[in-house]
C-alpha positions in Angstrom: 166.2 79.6 47.6 167.5 77.4 44.8 167.7 73.6 45.2 171.5 73.8 45.2 171.4 76.3 48.1 168.9 74.2 50.0 171.1 71.1 49.5 174.0 72.9 51.1 171.9 74.4 53.9 169.7 71.4 54.9 172.5 69.2 56.5 173.4 72.2 58.8 169.9 72.5 60.2 169.1 71.1 63.6 167.3 67.8 63.6 163.6 68.4 64.2 162.2 65.0 65.0 159.2 65.8 67.2 156.4 63.4 68.1 152.9 64.1 67.0 151.4 65.6 63.9 153.6 66.3 61.0 154.2 70.0 60.3 152.0 71.8 57.9 154.8 74.2 56.8 158.1 72.9 55.6 161.3 74.3 57.1 162.3 75.4 53.6 159.1 77.6 53.4 159.7 79.1 56.8 163.4 79.8 56.1 162.4 81.4 52.8 160.0 83.5 54.7 162.8 84.6 57.1 165.0 85.4 54.1 162.1 87.4 52.4 161.5 89.4 55.6 165.2 90.1 56.0 165.6 91.3 52.4 162.4 93.4 52.4 162.9 94.9 55.8 159.2 94.8 56.5 157.4 94.0 59.8 157.0 90.3 60.5 153.2 90.6 60.0 153.8 91.5 56.3 155.5 88.1 55.5 153.5 86.6 52.6 151.2 83.7 53.5 153.0 81.4 51.0 155.9 81.2 53.5 153.6 80.2 56.3 151.9 82.1 59.1 154.1 85.1 60.1 154.0 84.0 63.8 155.5 80.7 62.9 158.2 82.3 60.7 159.1 84.7 63.5 159.0 81.9 66.1 161.5 79.8 64.1 163.8 82.9 63.6 163.8 83.9 67.3 164.2 80.3 68.5 167.3 79.7 66.3 168.6 83.1 67.2 168.4 82.4 70.9 170.0 79.0 70.8 172.8 80.0 68.4 171.7 78.0 65.3 172.0 81.0 62.9 175.6 81.7 64.2 176.5 78.0 63.9 175.1 77.8 60.3 177.0 81.0 59.3 180.2 79.8 60.8 180.0 76.5 59.0 179.1 78.0 55.6 181.9 80.5 56.0 184.4 77.7 56.8 183.2 75.7 53.7 183.6 78.8 51.5 187.1 79.5 53.0 188.1 75.9 52.4 187.2 76.3 48.7 189.1 79.5 48.5 186.1 81.6 47.9 186.9 84.1 50.6 189.7 86.6 50.5 190.8 87.6 53.9 192.3 91.1 53.3 192.8 93.4 56.3 192.4 97.1 55.8 193.5 99.4 58.6 192.4 103.0 58.5 194.3 105.4 60.7 192.3 108.5 59.8 191.7 110.8 62.8 188.9 113.3 62.9 189.2 115.8 65.7 186.1 117.6 66.9 185.9 120.9 68.8 185.5 120.5 72.6 181.9 121.8 72.3 181.0 119.0 70.0 181.9 116.5 72.6 179.1 117.5 75.0 181.4 119.5 77.3 179.6 121.4 80.0 178.7 124.9 79.0 179.7 127.8 81.4 178.8 131.4 81.2 175.6 133.3 81.2 173.4 130.2 80.4 173.3 128.3 83.6 170.7 125.7 84.5 169.3 127.8 87.4 169.2 131.0 85.4 168.0 130.6 81.8 169.3 133.1 79.3 167.6 136.5 79.5 166.2 136.1 83.0 167.4 137.8 86.1 167.0 136.6 89.7 164.1 138.1 91.5 165.1 140.9 94.0 163.5 139.1 96.9 165.8 136.1 96.7 169.6 135.6 96.5 171.4 133.2 94.2 171.2 130.5 96.9 167.4 130.8 97.0 167.3 132.3 100.5 165.3 135.6 101.1 167.3 138.7 100.6 168.3 140.7 103.8 166.8 144.2 104.0 
């Protein structure tokens, strides 16, 4: 992430003033790790160590996902870009209709292939279709 991008993103992040020991990994490193993993599409365990431990990167991602931080950041960045006229809001409506045959829609099959008599089999002569013994 460039310094300019970080300067735009940093004010939108939640304030993380916790008591105790200062963090070993900066938020910028962890966020870069999240960005790397999202672009690469790899498992979380494959996040390079330079971004911090993968568990810490994943924890930050999930915590912010659960509490709505990512959505809030996205909405704010989108509003800023829209205010600067960087977003074109074009609407495209497609009215194409693709019809499928009724058998493509998972319709029930009727005919020789029934669930109680698989194709090619015949009922045994000692039972009727209902499963009761045949009358002699």
